[in-house]
N, C-alpha and C positions, 0 to 999 in steps of 0.2 A: 354767522359762523363762517370763517374762511376755510375753504377747501378748494384747491385747484381742480381736482377731478370732478367734484360736484358742480363747480361753475362751468366746466367744459360740457358736462352732460346736459345741464340746463340750457346752455347757449346753443348747443346743436339741436335742441328741440324747439328753438325759436323763442326762448325766454330771455328776459333782461338780466344782465349781470351788473352788479355795482362794483365799479373799478375805482380804487383809490390811487391817484397819481403820486409821483415822487414827493410832492409837497403835502400829501395827505388830503387833497381835495377829492370829493366823490363825484363820479360821473356814471351816467346810465349808458350801458353798451348793449346793442342789439344787432344781430346779423341782418344785413340789408336784404339778403336774398330770402330770408325767412320771416321778415318783419310782418306781423299780423296787425289787424285793426286794433285789438285790445292793448297790446304792449306799446304801440305807437301812441295811442290815446293816453296811456299812463305817462309816457315821456313828455307829451304835450302838457299834461296837467301839472306835473311836479318838477319839470325841468326849468332851468333858468338859462338865459342867453340863447343864442341861436343853435340850431342843429348843425352838426358837421358830419361828414362822411370820411372816415379814415380808410385809406386804401394805398396800395403800393402802385408804383408807376406802371407795372405790368398789368394791373387791373383797370387802369384809367380808361381804356377804350373797350372794356368789357363790363360795363356797369350793369348791375342787377336790374332786371325789369320787374318792378313791383309797384302796383298802383297805390299801395298804402304808404309809400315813402313820402315824407314831407319835403318841402323845399330845404335844401341844405348845401353847405359849401364843402367842396372836396378838400381834404387835408392829406398831404402826402406823407406816407410812412416809409422808413428805410426798408429796403428789401429784406435785410437780415433780421428785422424786428428788434427784439430786445438784446440780441447778440451785438447789435451795432450801437444802440442808444436806448437809455432807459426813459422813453417818452410815452405819453398817453396813447398817441396814435400807433406807436410800435406795439404797445401792450394789446391794443384793440385788434390789430391784424394778427398778432400771435394767438389771441383767443380764437379767431376764426380758423387759422391754419391748423392749430392743435385740435380743433373740433371737426376738421375735414371739410370746411366750408370755404366759399370764396372769401378772399381777404378784403372784404368790404363791410365796414361796421358803422352803424349809425350811433353817434355820440351826442350826449347833451349833459351839461353840468346839472347836478341836483341842487335844487333851491335850498337855502339854509334851513335846517331843522334837525331834529333828533334822528341822525342817520341810521343808527342801529335799530331804533324802533320802527323806522320806515321800512328797512330791509326785512325785519321780522313780520311786519304787518302784511307786506306784499310777497313774502316768501322768496326774496331775492338773495341768491348766494353772493358773497362779497370776496373780492381778491384785491391784492395790491400789485403794483407793477413789480415790486421786489419779489413777491411770492411767485409770480409767473416766471420771472427770470431764473429763480432758483429751481423751479420745476423743469425748465428747459436744460439747466446745467446738469441736473441729475438724470435726465432722460435722453440727452443729445450730446454730440461732440461737435464743437464749432471749429476745432483745429485738429489736423491729422499730422502725426509724426512722419517725417520723410527720411531723414538720414542724419548721421553723426560723423564727425571727423575732428582731428586735432587742428588747432589754429594757433600757431606761434604768433606772438605780438611783442612789441617793445615794452609792454606794461607788466609782464610777469616773467620770471626766470624759466618757468615751464609753460608749455602750451595750454591755452584754454581748450575745453572740449566744446565744440560748436554743434548745437542741435537745431536742425531746421524743421519748421512746421509750416503747413499750408492751411490757410483758412478755407472753410467751406463756403464762405461769403465773399464773393468777388475774386476768389482765387489769389488773395493777398498772401505773401510769404513772410513769416516772422523768423527771428533767429534768437536762440538763447545761448549765451556763453557761460560756461561753468568753470570756475578756477579749480586747479588740482587740489585734492585732499577732501576730507570730510569736515563739514561744519560741526562745531561744538555748540549745541543748542540750535537756535533758529538761524538759518543762513542770512547773510547780508545780501540784499537784493536791490537792484536798480531797475526800474521800469523806464526805459528811455524811448521817448517818442521820436520817430523819424524826423530829421531836419536836414535835408540835402544841403541847403545853403550854409548851415553852421557846421554840420558834421563833416561834409566833404570839401567845401570851399573855404572854410574858415571865416565865414561872415562875422563881422564884429557887431551886427545889429542885435544879436541875441547872445545868450550864454551857453547855447546847446553844445557847441564843439568842445569848449573847455570842460563842461560838465561830463561829457562822454569820456574824455581823456582822464579826468580825475576819478570818475567812477571805475574805470578799468584798472587804474593804479590801485585804488583801495580794495577793489574786489580781488585783484591778483594777489594782494597781501592777506586776504581773508580766505582760508581754506573752505572750499565749497560755495564760494560767493557766486552769485548769478546775475548776469545782465540780460534782461529780456528786451530785445530791440523790436519795437512795434512799428511795422510798416503801416502805411495808410493813416498815420497820425500827423502828417505834414501840416504845419500851420495850425496846430491844435485841432486837426481834423477837417479843415476846410479845403485842403489840397494845395499843391504848389502854385498853380496859376493864380488862385484866389489870394494866396499869401502875398504874391508880388503885387496884385491889385491893392491889397491892404497896405503894403509898404508905400505905394505911390501916394495914398492918402495920408500916411504918417509923415511923408516928406512935406506935406502941406500943413502939418501942425496937429493932426489928430493923434490920439494915443492908440494903442493896439485894440482896445475894446471899442472905442468910438469908430475906428476904421471898419471893423467887422460889422458893427451895427449899420453904418452908412451903406454898406454893400448888401444889407439884408441877410447877413450871415450870422450864425451863432457865435457867441464869445468863445465857447469851448465845446466842440462836438465830439470829443473823445469818449470812448468807453473802454473799461479795463477788464471786461469779461473774458476776452481771449487771453490776456496776460495771466489771469487767474487760472484758466484752463492749462496753460503752458506750465505754470508753477506746479499744479497738481500732477501733470504728466511727468514732471521731474521728481515727484514724490514729496512735495511740500504743501502743507496747509497752514503753516505759521512762518512768518518772516520778520526780519528786521529790515525796514525800508529806508533806502537812501534817497531822500527827496526834501525839497523845501515846500512842496505843494501838499497841503493837507487833504485836498480832494483826491489825490492818488491813493492815499491810505484809505479814505472813505470808499472810493471806488472799488478797491480790492476787497474790502470788508463786505460791501454789498454783494460781492460775488463769492463769498464764503471763505476768503483767506483772512486769517487772523494776523493783524499787524501788531506784534508785541512791542515794537519800539520804532520810532522815527528818528533817523540820524540826518542832520542837515548836510547840504552839499552847496555851500556858498562859494561863488566865484567872484573875485573883485570886479567891480564895474569898470568899463572903459568909456571914453567920451561919446561913443556911438550908441551904447546900450544902457547908459545910466538911467535915462527917463523910462525906458522899457522896463527895467528892473523895478523902478519905483512903482510903475503901474501894476506889475505883478504883485507887489506887496500890498498896495492900497486897494486894488479892485478884485484881486483873486485870493487875497489872504495868504500869500506865500510868506514863509518865515525867513525874511531877509532883513539885514540891518538897514535902518533908515539913514539916509544921507543927512548931514548937517546942512542947515539953511545957509545959503551964500548970498 
């Protein structure tokens, strides 16, 4: 039976928790500092693949001293845990942090079997990464409101209302622009990931700049429309310098996915939990979403925002980004028209 408080109590007493990752795969999780002989033996008997030790970079040089720990490979988790990314290692360190323990967690995949029967037989509480994420949403604030002011733009006859927010993770600052008036029904919303090269410099390698302009035009014409501008999402979350490194590989013939993989970077490292918190801070739990990317809708819904409708935001390709847009359609599932073969 899934219960986050039950799992936390069991974990802080040195017990194993069965954690289901985003793909639904079960993993055994145990506090490294409290790992005893019996639970480690259970993980050895019923686990598959190698042991790993999930920890944050801050914990790397303060490893738990425990004679019962088996040989394992360290796996880095993001400092903000599930606020930053819905990954297994992030869920594991959140388990430890919420339990008041060192963020060092022994992990091992569970061998194929009747998982529910296994959990009941060994009296192991179960949680999913999604349940842990929702627990944090209900009990913590990842963003803090800072200030509001009018922001006149060429995109609307009246100023947008700009609301600034500061993240508690990495001190990143986000901005929400709200168009004048009250939305009739669910507001039209655009979650726009920061893109310095496209938004500020007009780069033709992507469609980000034109998407931002078109979003503001459509939101300005929609009373109560909201643009949430997410800082820290540069290059789908890999950062500006890494994006330029990826561009260099794309210049040699790789597509955007292949370039990220060649650099050992994730294809898409973004998470929309803080965007969801900003929308809730503005008073909205349901939205109409302006996007071509179905993962944005899924990402918001994982964080408790109902997406009642998805509206496309298609920008005509240019000679520099046509291949990039094709890759977004074929490898990321973006809802974009396919080009005719030439």
